[in-house]
N, C-alpha and C positions, 0 to 999 in steps of 0.2 A: 504493501500500499504506500503510494507517495507520501512524503514526510515533509512538512514546511514548519519554519519556526518563526515565532514572535515574542517580544518581550512584554507586550501587553495584549490582555484579551477580554473582551466583552462577552461574557457567555451567552447571552441575549441576543447579540447581533454580532456573529463572527464574519468578518469579511478581510479578505485577502486582496490586495493591490500591487501595483507596482510590476517588478520581474517576477513575484510569485504567480499573480493572475495571469500574466502573460504567458508564463511557462505551462499553467494547466491548460489554458485555453488553445494555446498555439502549438506547443511542442508536444505536449501529453495528449493533446485533443480529448481531454476529458469532456462527459456531458453530464446534463442534470440527473440526479439519482446515484451517480457514483460516490465512492468513499475515498476520503483522505483522512491523514492524522495532522492535526495541528500541535505542535509542542510549545509549551509555553512555562519556563522555569521548573523543567523536571516532570511536568505534567503532561500526558498524552491526551488530547482531545479528539475522539472518533467522530467525525462529521460526514453528512452528505451533502452533495453540492445542490442547492435549491435553485439557484440562478447564476446565469454567467453573462456579464457585460463586456463591451470592449476593454475595460479598464479595470474591472473588479470581479471578483467570485465570492457569491454569498453561499453561506453554509448553515445548516442545522445540525445543533449538537445532538449526538446519539448517546453517548457516555464519556466518562473521563476516569482516569486512573493515574497514578504514580507509573512513570516510564520504568519498566522492569529492566530496562538496560543499564539503568543508572546505578554506580557504587553507592555505597553507605558511606565512604569516606571520599574526601575531597583531596585529590593529589596535585600538587603543584611541581612539574618537572623544571627545574633549573638546568637548562642545558648549555653547556659552553658552546659556542658557535663553531659548529664543522663548515665545511664547504656545503654551498647552497642546496645543492642536489641531496645531499645527506641529510640537511635540516628538514627538508620537504619530506623525506621518506620517515624521519623521525616524528614528525608532526602527524602524519597520516596514520601511521600505525599505534602512536600513542593515544589518539582520539579513539581509535578502534578498541583499544585496551581499556578505556575508562578514564583517561586523565581529565581533570578539571582546567588545568592551565598551564601554559607553556611559556616558560621565560628565557629567551636567549640571553646568555651571559657572555661578556668578553672577558675572557681570561689571558694569562701571560703566554701559555703556549698555544692559544689559538692560530692556527695556519690562515684562516680566512679573518680578515680584520675589515669588514666593511665599515664605511663612513657611516655614523650615526644617522645623520639628517637623510642621507641616501636609502639607508635601510628602512627608516620609518616611511619614506614617501613612495619609494618603489617596490621594496621586498615585503612590507608588512601586510599590506592589503592581498597580494597573492597567498602568504603564508595562512591568513586568516581565511582566505576562501578555500584552501586546501583543507583546513579543520571543518569548515561547514560541511563540505563536501562528503568528508570522512564521516562526521556525525550523521549526515543522512543515510549513507549506505549502512552503517552499523547500527542503525536504530536507537541513536542517543535521544535523550531527552533535553540535552542543553547542546550549545555549540561552545565548545571550550575555547577559551580567548588565548590568542597568541600575543603576548605584550611587546612593546617596544625593548629593543636590546638596554642591557642594564650592565653596570660594573659589577664586579663579585662582591664588592663592600655593599653596594645596593643590595644584590641578591641576599647577602648574609642579613640585613636589616630586614628584609621582606620574610626571611626564614624565620625570624624571631617570633612573628605572629602565629606560627603554626604549632600544632601540639606536639608533632615529632618530624625530626629531619633525618634523611640518611645519606651519607656521602658515600659514594663508590671510590674508592682509593686502592689502588694495586700495591701499594707498599704496606710492610708488615705492620702490625699493630691493631688490625680491624678484628671485627668478629663475623660469624656468618649471618646471612639474612635472619634466620631463626631467631637468633639472639638479640635482634634490635628491639625487643619490646614494643610492638605497635599496637597490643591489645588496648582497646579503649579510645584510641586516637581518632578523633572525626576529621582532622586536617593533617596531612603529611606532606613533607617537602622532599625530592628526591634529587641531589646533586650529581650530574654525570659530566665528565670531562670531554674534550674535543679529542682530535687525533693525537695530541701531545699529553693528554690528561692534566692533572692538576700539578703544579710543583709542591713542594713541601710546605711553605709559607702558607700558600692558599688554603692547603688541606687543615693546616693547624687553624687558621683564621675561623673557618667553618666548624671544626671540631670544639674550638674553645667558646664558640658563641651557641653551642647545644647540639650540633650534629652528630650522628652516631656513624662511625666510620665501620664501612662493611667491605668485603669482598665476595667475588663471585666464583672464587677458586683459581687454580693455578694456570688455566687456559687463558691466553690473552685475548679478549674481544674486541672487535672494531667499535669505534664510538658510535655507529650508527645500531649496532647489535646490544651494546649494553644496556640502553635505556629500555629497549623492548624486553630483553631478559628480565631486568629489574621490575618494570612495572608487572609483567605477568606473576613473578613472585610474589611481589607486594600485594596483588590482587588475590592471589590465591591464599596468603597468610590471613588475609581480612575477610575471608569467606566470600569474596565477590568473583570469583571464577571457579 
């Protein structure tokens, strides 16, 4: 069933306009009586099309329920910026796995070092579009946000607002994922390095601010494999997979 997202919804008068209406009428060629799902803040609204005009689609609400695909934890992925094609892949797969927010972080060992203004103007809209498409494809109830690029220091400050944070770091001193004590946490942060990983000083900054250092075994994972693996484990440990 086609899915569409909105931030506000009047259940007595559900109307889709703009690109959504155009997509329903012209691309999907849907007709009166057919069903669609409108997602608003994690709640799925199952609707039927009551009428279609040139610029609007009017809907009748059949039922609503919390989106079953949404995890009961909010996960923020702090991803050190890799090359753009890898970042696009990470965003797509992370959204499919249940991430709530993706924060690109510029660290010392990032090979790709985009200009902040250029990133915000040219790359960020595309990255959020990838997140939206992945949310629709995977049946999510929200569109996870891809934020503008931040420094590691800014990311650490954001991390302090969360219940738990996990730092993937390949050097000795970490624990296994199962020992990270995630039980009871409603908001979880996940720090992943770029192609060069984190340097020791960066890792210590995050750990000193409360992050738990973990490792994923002795095999060295590529920077686009690590977040997918970590998110899968995290969702499993929190009973969301």
